[in-house]
Every structure is written in structure tokens, then in C-alpha cells.
C-alpha positions in Angstrom: 99.6 103.4 81.3 98.6 102.6 84.4 101.2 100.9 86.0 104.8 102.0 85.1 106.8 99.8 83.5 110.1 99.5 84.6 112.7 96.8 85.4 115.7 96.4 87.6 119.0 97.1 85.2 121.1 94.2 85.6 118.3 91.9 86.2 115.2 90.7 84.2 113.3 91.2 86.7 110.4 93.8 87.4 110.9 97.1 89.8 107.9 97.5 92.2 105.1 99.7 89.5 104.0 102.0 90.9 100.0 103.9 90.4 100.6 105.1 87.2 100.1 103.9 82.9 96.7 105.2 83.3 97.0 108.4 83.2 98.0 110.1 86.4 95.9 106.9 88.1 92.2 106.8 87.3 91.8 109.1 85.0 92.2 107.6 82.2 89.0 106.7 82.7 87.7 109.9 82.1 90.4 110.8 79.3 88.5 107.2 77.1 85.4 107.9 78.2 82.5 106.9 75.5 85.6 104.7 73.4 85.6 102.0 76.2 84.7 98.5 75.0 81.9 95.7 76.8 84.2 92.7 77.6 81.5 89.3 78.3 82.8 88.3 81.6 83.9 84.9 82.4 82.6 82.0 84.0 83.1 82.0 87.9 85.3 79.9 89.5 84.9 78.0 92.9 85.0 79.7 96.3 88.0 79.4 98.0 88.6 78.8 101.6 91.0 78.6 104.3 91.7 76.8 107.7 95.3 78.0 107.9 94.1 81.4 107.8 96.2 82.4 105.4 94.9 82.0 101.1 97.6 81.2 98.3 97.4 82.6 94.8 99.0 82.1 91.9 99.3 84.6 89.1 101.3 86.2 86.2 102.3 89.0 84.7 103.0 92.1 85.7 100.8 94.8 85.5 97.6 95.8 84.2 98.1 94.0 80.0 97.4 96.6 78.2 99.4 97.5 75.2 103.3 96.4 74.8 105.1 94.1 77.4 108.0 95.4 77.9 109.6 92.3 78.7 108.0 91.2 75.3 109.0 93.7 73.4 112.5 92.1 74.5 111.9 88.7 73.6 110.3 90.4 70.3 113.4 92.1 69.2 115.4 88.5 70.5 113.2 86.1 68.5 114.5 88.7 65.3 111.3 91.0 65.0 112.3 95.0 63.7 111.0 98.0 66.7 108.6 99.0 63.9 106.8 95.1 63.3 106.9 94.3 68.1 104.9 98.3 67.3 102.9 96.4 65.1 102.0 93.0 66.9 101.4 94.5 70.4 98.9 97.8 68.8 97.8 96.4 66.2 95.8 98.4 63.1 98.3 101.4 63.8 100.2 103.2 62.0 103.4 105.6 62.0 103.8 109.3 61.6 106.3 112.3 62.2 105.8 114.6 64.7 107.7 118.2 63.8 111.2 118.2 65.0 110.8 121.0 67.3 107.9 119.8 69.4 107.9 120.5 73.0 106.4 119.0 76.1 105.7 120.5 79.0 106.9 118.6 82.7 105.5 119.2 85.9 108.1 118.5 88.3 106.1 117.3 91.3 108.6 116.6 93.6 109.9 120.4 94.0 106.4 120.6 95.9 107.6 124.1 98.2 105.4 126.8 95.8 108.6 127.6 94.6 111.7 127.5 92.0 115.5 127.8 92.8 118.2 127.3 90.8 122.0 127.1 91.1 123.8 130.7 88.9 124.9 129.8 85.5 126.7 131.8 83.8 123.9 133.3 80.8 121.1 132.3 82.8 118.4 134.7 82.8 114.9 135.2 83.7 111.5 135.8 81.7 108.3 136.8 81.9 105.1 135.3 78.9 105.9 138.8 77.0 110.0 138.3 76.1 111.0 140.8 78.8 114.3 139.6 80.6 116.2 140.1 83.7 120.0 138.7 83.4 121.3 137.1 86.3 125.1 137.8 88.2 127.2 135.7 89.1 129.8 135.7 91.6 130.6 134.0 95.0 127.6 136.3 96.9 125.2 134.3 95.0 124.5 130.8 96.4 121.2 130.7 94.5 118.3 132.0 92.1 115.2 131.8 93.5 111.4 132.7 91.4 108.5 132.7 94.2 105.1 133.7 94.8 103.8 137.5 95.2 101.0 138.1 95.5 99.0 137.9 92.0 103.0 137.9 90.8 106.5 136.8 91.7 109.2 137.5 93.1 113.6 136.7 93.1 115.7 136.3 95.1 119.0 135.2 95.7 120.5 133.4 98.6 123.9 134.9 100.1 124.9 134.2 103.7 121.7 132.9 105.2 119.5 135.1 104.2 118.1 135.6 100.8 118.0 139.0 98.8 115.0 140.8 96.9 116.0 142.2 93.7 113.9 144.4 91.6 113.6 142.9 87.7 111.2 145.2 86.1 109.2 142.2 84.1 105.7 141.8 84.1 103.3 140.1 86.3 103.1 136.5 83.6 104.5 133.4 83.9 108.0 133.5 85.1 110.9 131.3 83.9 114.4 130.4 83.7 116.4 129.5 80.6 119.7 129.1 79.9 122.1 130.1 77.2 123.4 126.4 77.7 120.0 125.3 77.9 120.8 123.2 81.4 118.9 124.5 83.9 120.4 123.0 87.6 117.0 123.0 90.0 117.8 122.4 93.4 114.9 120.8 94.8 113.5 121.3 98.2 115.5 117.7 100.0 118.9 119.9 98.9 119.8 118.1 96.2 120.3 118.7 92.6 118.3 118.1 89.5 119.9 118.9 86.3 117.2 119.4 82.9 117.8 120.0 79.7 115.4 123.6 78.1 113.7 126.2 81.0 112.4 125.8 84.0 108.8 127.7 84.8 106.8 128.3 87.8 103.2 128.4 86.8 100.6 130.1 89.7 98.6 126.6 90.6 95.0 128.7 93.0 97.8 130.1 96.0 100.5 127.9 95.7 102.8 127.0 92.7 103.5 123.9 89.9 107.8 123.8 88.7 107.4 122.9 84.6 109.9 122.5 82.5 110.0 122.9 79.5 112.2 120.6 77.1 112.1 119.3 73.6 110.4 116.4 73.1 112.9 114.4 71.8 115.2 115.4 75.2 112.2 114.2 77.0 112.0 110.9 75.7 116.7 110.4 76.3 115.5 111.2 80.1 112.3 108.9 80.1 113.7 105.7 78.0 116.6 104.6 80.9 114.1 105.2 83.9 111.6 103.2 81.8 113.6 99.8 79.8 117.1 99.1 80.8 119.2 100.1 77.9 121.0 97.1 77.8 118.3 95.4 76.3 117.7 94.2 73.2 119.0 97.8 70.6 115.2 97.1 68.7 112.7 97.0 72.1 114.8 99.9 73.2 114.2 101.9 70.3 110.4 100.2 70.7 110.3 102.3 74.2 111.4 105.2 73.3 108.2 105.3 70.5 106.0 104.2 73.6 107.4 106.8 75.2 107.2 109.3 73.1 103.8 108.8 72.1 102.4 108.5 74.9 103.3 112.2 76.0 101.9 113.2 73.3 98.8 111.7 73.7 98.3 113.5 77.0 99.6 116.6 75.8 96.9 116.2 72.9 94.5 114.7 74.9 93.9 115.9 78.4 94.0 120.2 80.2 96.1 119.7 82.8 96.7 123.5 84.3 100.3 124.7 83.3 101.3 121.4 82.2 101.5 118.5 79.5 102.8 115.6 81.4 103.8 115.0 85.7 106.6 112.6 86.2 106.0 110.0 88.1 105.2 106.5 87.7 101.6 108.0 87.8 102.3 109.3 83.7 106.1 108.6 82.9 109.3 108.6 85.1 111.3 111.3 83.9 113.8 112.6 86.2 115.7 114.9 83.6 119.3 115.0 82.2 121.3 114.5 85.2 121.1 114.2 89.4 123.5 115.4 92.0 122.8 114.1 95.5 125.8 113.9 98.4 128.4 115.4 96.2 128.0 112.4 93.1 126.6 113.4 90.1 124.7 110.8 88.0 124.2 111.6 84.3 120.2 109.6 83.3 120.2 109.6 79.3 122.5 107.0 78.3 123.8 106.3 75.2 122.7 103.2 74.5 119.2 105.0 74.8 119.4 108.3 73.3 120.9 106.1 70.4 117.4 104.3 70.1 116.0 107.6 70.0 117.6 109.0 67.2 116.8 105.8 65.6 113.0 105.7 66.0 113.4 110.4 65.4 110.5 111.7 65.9 108.7 108.5 65.4 104.7 108.6 67.0 102.0 105.5 66.7 98.6 106.8 65.2 95.2 105.1 65.5 93.0 106.5 62.6 95.1 110.1 61.6 94.6 110.1 66.1 97.9 109.3 68.3 97.3 106.3 70.1 97.3 106.1 73.8 100.5 103.7 73.3 99.9 102.3 77.2 102.8 100.0 78.4 103.5 97.3 81.6 106.7 95.4 83.1 104.9 91.1 81.8 101.1 90.9 79.7 102.3 87.5 81.9 101.4 85.9 78.0 98.4 87.2 77.4 97.3 91.1 76.5 94.2 93.1 78.2 91.5 94.4 76.3 91.9 98.4 76.8 89.3 100.6 75.1 90.4 101.1 71.8 90.5 98.6 69.3 94.2 98.3 69.1 94.9 98.1 73.2 93.4 94.8 71.9 93.7 91.4 73.3 96.0 88.5 71.7 98.2 85.8 73.4 101.5 86.8 74.0 104.8 83.7 73.0 107.2 86.8 73.5 106.1 87.7 77.1 107.3 84.5 78.9 110.1 83.9 76.2 113.2 85.8 78.5 112.0 85.1 82.1 108.7 83.1 83.8 106.0 85.6 84.6 103.9 83.3 87.0 104.4 84.3 90.4 102.9 83.0 93.7 101.4 85.0 96.7 100.2 83.7 100.1 97.8 86.9 102.0 96.5 85.8 105.3 93.1 86.9 106.2 94.2 89.2 108.1 95.4 91.0 105.7 92.9 91.1 103.9 90.3 92.0 106.4 92.5 95.1 107.6 92.0 95.8 103.9 88.2 95.7 104.2 86.5 95.9 107.7 83.5 95.9 107.2 83.6 92.1 106.3 84.7 90.9 109.5 87.2 87.9 109.9 87.6 86.5 106.3 86.7 83.2 105.6 86.4 83.0 101.7 87.1 84.8 98.8 85.2 83.5 95.3 86.7 85.3 92.1 83.2 86.0 90.3 83.7 87.7 87.0 86.9 87.2 84.4 87.4 89.1 81.7 88.2 86.3 79.3 91.8 86.8 77.8 94.5 84.9 79.2 95.1 81.7 82.1 92.5 80.8 84.1 90.1 82.5 81.7 91.4 86.2 82.3 92.4 89.1 84.7 90.1 88.6 87.9 87.2 91.7 87.0 85.0 90.9 90.0 86.0 89.3 93.7 83.9 88.4 96.7 84.9 88.4 100.4 82.8 86.8 102.5 83.1 87.9 106.2 82.0 87.2 110.0 80.0 90.4 109.4 79.3 90.7 106.3 79.8 89.8 102.1 81.2 92.4 99.5 82.6 92.5 95.9 85.4 94.8 95.0 86.9 95.5 92.2 90.2 92.6 91.4 91.9 96.2 90.4 91.1 97.4 93.1 91.8 94.3 95.4 95.3 93.7 93.4 96.1 97.6 94.7 95.4 97.2 98.4 97.4 93.5 98.4 100.1 94.7 96.4 99.5 92.0 94.0 101.8 92.3 90.7 99.1 92.4 88.6 95.1 91.1 88.2 95.3 88.3 86.3 95.3 85.4 89.3 93.4 82.3 90.6 92.8 81.6 95.0 93.9 78.2 95.2 
């Protein structure tokens, strides 16, 4: 999904979306490929001029509008729909299927970006290579942390003691090294000094001359951490269950239909938000999983969404503004959504200074007018903005509605200029 659809845990208001939900930004375009559908554009709007140095925009929704609306799922659950009925509404024509209980997924931990993997000591902690050879790490007061780093074509293991790094010979092969714990929980020290606890095992995967930290974890454990990061688990039970199935399906879809080097999915809003089991910052430990979230995962255990035998791209966003958008597959279909505005109005307004637009597109000079020249035909004002013309003192240019939205920080591209 294009924009991460997260919402505030205390209020029914979405957090500011990041750049996701279209698979790491725009890369989903390649993933979708020939499945794209042609949409007839709506008619052009009247030209809007600025007499006070700014433009007023009226809009609705938060995010791209493809697939499930999180606010809509909440409204639908409150209206009495079950999680299966809500999934059928937002992904029409799809069916439900089961994954193997032992399914795993490899998650790139993007914040651990110093080309090494450092963990805290623990009883039963081992380093392994891909052939299954292992080296058990000793514990004791002199071992502050353990670290795997690149060394030529292979790896180096060292521990931190008294402010110094001490290298240890392991006898392991040059193939990918990883940390494993008998407790199935590994504590990773981030470059910032904070600690994140991850279920499963942690790998340092070669990437060019550097390396990536990758968490290999059971799919169900992964979803337990994703659900609370994407939706308040205090929401209606069936809405949280929908989020669990959508997150699980989205992860499997990326795993099966992309070819990333050494990982299946990232941990940010470019994919799905995933922070592991717990985090420790300034001595305070915060468990990321929740009882309600885990209950939703258990109630939908291993369930995924499929379309004609393939795992569906279960995109979702905070709010569709009352109408879903046409995605690249038939099950991402445009339709009026009576549930999206049920709990809270998704209308928004914004005043954008002409100087700010000029700063974003300096080639136009002083901005004189805006004109929406193409819409997708689905929703308020004739649908989402596909193209908008910016006319200035030097030249006029036409940009996509998505680009206009992103550069100016708008909630969605479902808007009109008044």
C-alpha cells in the first residue's frame, strides 16, 4: 500500500501517512505490470486563480484509497459486519485460504544501517552459518555485546568488553551468518543505542560492499507486531481481524511477487510498519504486541486473501474519503463506501500559499493559477485528481495528482481547488 494507514491510538484520527502502501514507494508499478486497468478521466475543473497569494483546497480521505479503508473497516464492524464480510466488501471477488502454520518471512530492519549486526548477550545465544554450523556464545560480565560484521568476502565475530572490540575465531563458513537464541528472542542494539527485541533469528545479509540486518520470523509472529503498528487494537474486534488478514496477505504477496536481495519485505511505511516484539529506550521497555492484536491474529490464524488462485495485493489506507479508488486489479475496484465516514468525517481543508507551490516547482515562476485537468471519475468532485496544471509567470506545467499531493503534504489526491 501506498501510504501507511496508521491511526492515532487514542483518537479516531489518522497519523500522518508515510510513503508506503504501493510497495516501497512507486515500485508497485513494476509489480502490477500488465494488470493495470484503463480508467476514463473525469472532465476538467474550472481554472482557480489566486488573488490573496494562496489557494484553498477542500478534500476528503487520507491516503491512496485503494482496497481497505481502516476507518471504513471500523465503521463496518460497528455496523455489524463480520471480518469476512468486511474483507469481501473491500476486496470483491476474492476468496480466503490458509497458509502453512510454519510459514516464515524475512524482514529488512532498515534502521540498523551501520553494515553490522550487534546483539546483547543471552543464555543459549549462538552464531550459525547457512550450512548449519554453529558457535555458542559465552556469557559473563565481560561480554557487553556481540557483533557480526563484514570481513572481506566473509564475516567477523567480536564482543565488546571494556570499551574495546575483541575478535573471536568461530570456524564458520563465509556463507550468511545469523544469531539464534534458544528463547527465540534476540535483542538487537541499534546504531542509536536503543534496543529492539525480535522474535525468530537475526541475519546479516551481504549487500554490495555493505550488509543488511534481516529478521527471519514466523509469519504469525510478524503479523502480531504489524497489527498494533497499523491500527489501534482497541477498535472493534472484527476491524482488527480484518487488519490482521490484510497485513498477512500483503506480506505474503510481496514475498511471492518481488525479488528483493536477501529479504521479502521492509519494516517501514514503504511496506508495512514492523518494530519487532519490544523496544528498550533510555531504560524503558515497551512491548509492541498487544493482547487484542494477538487475539485478532489467533482468530484469523494463517488466513490470507486470494484472487483466482494467487495471493491478493491487499492494499489499505486510513480513509478513502467515501469512495474507493480503482487499483491495478479487479478486486481493487472503485465503489461508494458508506462506512468510511460513519465514525468520523474524513473531510479536510488546506490553504496552500502560491509561494510554496512555486518553491516546489520553481520553473513556473510566480504561480498565477491552478486547474485540475483530469480526474478518475470515482468519488466527490468527479474523483481523485489525476493531473493538475500549474500556471505561472514563466511557464505552465502539468503534474500528476499524486505528485502534487506528495510535494505539498496533502492528505489525499481527492480534492478540489476553490
